[in-house]
C-alpha positions, 0 to 999 in steps of 0.5 A: 307121046304126051306126059301124064298128067299128075295131081296139081301137087302130089304125084305119086312119089317113086320109091327110089327118090330122095325125099325129106320129111313132110311137114308144116313147111310142105304142107304151106307149099301145097297151098301156095301152089294151089292158090297161084294155079301152078302144077307138075305134068309127068311122071317122077322118075323112079331113079336113086341118082340124077341131074335134073335140068329146068329151063327156061330159066328168065326170073327168080321166080322160077327158084321159087315156084321151083323150091315151092314144088320141091319142098311140096312134094317133099322131094330132096333135090340139091340145087347149086348156088354160089358158095358167096349166096350161101356165106351171107345170112341167108346161108342156113335157110338156103340150106334148108331148101338143099341148096349146095354151095359150090367152090369155083376157087377149089383145087378140083372143078365142079364137075369133079365136086358134083362127082365125088357128091354122087359117089359119096351118096346112095340116093341124090337127085341134083338141080341145075339150069342149063342156061347158067344166068337169066338172060337169054344165051345163044347156047346152053353151057355143058356143065350139066353134061359134064356132071351127069357123065362123070357121074353116070347118072340120067338128066331129066327135062324139066319144063318150066311155062308161065302161060299155062303154070305147069312144070313139065317133066319130059322123058330121062336122057342118057349122055352118049360122050358126044356133048354137041349131039347131046346138048342139041338134042336136049336142047331141043327138048324144050321147044315151046317152053315159056318163062316169065320173059322168054323162052328158050 
């Protein structure tokens, strides 16, 4: 079944989705997206917690258009980033966009850190790039699966397609505990999506 096409910027916001207050930044983001021709296809799920995976991730522009879409929608989506980046001069600005620092040297691993964050919040949407890099990889990293499985939350695939300038929301996916099978099943959903420099 093909995903329902939503309005270019503002689909219906589900009641349980985590939100931010819309203001000047949100209006500016909507304007920039309309001028650039980017749109959102599909339906936002009505769930309070999930892991969002966006692919193919082949350019810094993926993040730029993604953050603008997030701002335009008024969605409170947390995005993982290395702590070293957050400690720099851009830290305060990045935190304003919902980016959260990951301490890879902490006593507990990244999966445990995210599991604790999910457990401590009533609503949380977490964004991850499953490739883990802008370069082509033969196999996706399984971190997003392990986080979703540990936190017992579903996964929302978001296909990034530069030729059509579309973010397409796929159907919610649930982990089974079989990481290899889950990874292959979810990866197949991204077939045909084309990033700025490559496909998946």
